[in-house]
N, C-alpha and C positions, 0 to 999 in steps of 0.2 A: 504494500500500500504506500503510495507516495502522496505527500501533501504538497499542495500548490499554494504558495503565499502570493498574494496580490501585491504588486509594487505600484504605487500610484505614479502617474507621469509627473515630470518635473513641472510642467505647466500647471497642473492641478495643485501641487504643493505651493508654488509661488502665488497662485490666486488665493488660496486659503490663507497663506501668510499675510498677503495684502489685506484681506478681509479682517484678519485679526488686528492688524495695525490700525485700520480704519475704525474698528469697534473700540479699540483702546482710546483713540482720539475722540470718539463719540462719548465714551465714559467720562473723559476729562472735560469735554465741552458741556455735558449735561450737569456736571458737578457745579458749574458756575451759574446755572439757570435755577431760579427759585421756583420749584414745582410743588412745594409743600410736602404732603405725605407721599406724593407720587415720585419723589426723588429716589427713594429706596426701591420702589417698584421698577422704575426705568433702569436703575443700576443693576438690579437682579436679572431683569430680562436680557440686558446686554451680556451679562456674565453667563447666563444659560446658553445664549447663542454661541459665545466664544468657547465654552466648555464642550458644547455639542460638536462644533467644528473640529476641535482638537481630538475628541474621542472618535468621531466618525471617520476622519481622514487620516490624521497623523498616527493615531493608535491602531487604526485598521479594524475597528469594530464592525464596520460595514461588511467586511468579507470574512468574519469569523463564524464560528459555530453558533448554533442556537443557545447552547449552554452559556457561552460567554456573553451573549446578548442578554440572557436572563439575569446573569450576575450584574451586568451594568444597570439594568432596570431595577434590580433589588437594591443596589447601592444608591441609586437616585431616590427610590422610595424611602430608604432609611434616612437620607439627607433631608427629605421633605418632612419626615416625622420629627427629626431633631429641630428643624426650623420652626415647625408648628408648636412643639413643646416650649421652645425658647420664647416665641412671641406670646403664647398663652400665659406664660409666667410673667412676662413683661407687662402685659395688659391687665393682669389681675392684682398688681401691687399698687398701693397708693404711694406715690412718690412725693412725699413732703420732706423737703430738705430741712434738717435741723442742725445748725452748726454746733460743733462740739467745743467744749471749753479750751481744748488745746489747739484749736484751729485759729485762734486769735492770739496775737502776740508779735514779737519782733519779727518782721519780715513776712508775716502771714496775714496781715490785715490790721484793722484798728486794735490798738492795745487799750485795755481797760484796767484802771488801777483803783 
């Protein structure tokens, strides 16, 4: 039994690399635009596109076995669960900042005597 590994053409690799560079520029550009709560959504969407390009083309997931694709999907599902748990924890806390006594003093803000 012989295995055939698919090697992408140089043109494909260069085009994907250029797309990654453009997406990085888009990420930088979007960071200067005030979108409110949509900033994180846009940044994550660009990151998902970039990660998908890397996995699909550079890592060769496109031409691998079904088992490898299953593990990629399982990893993405696990990442989604971790993000969901993190955001649910973040949104259920009441974030009231209370300065501690040691946070004020020389070099740390107004000193009280």
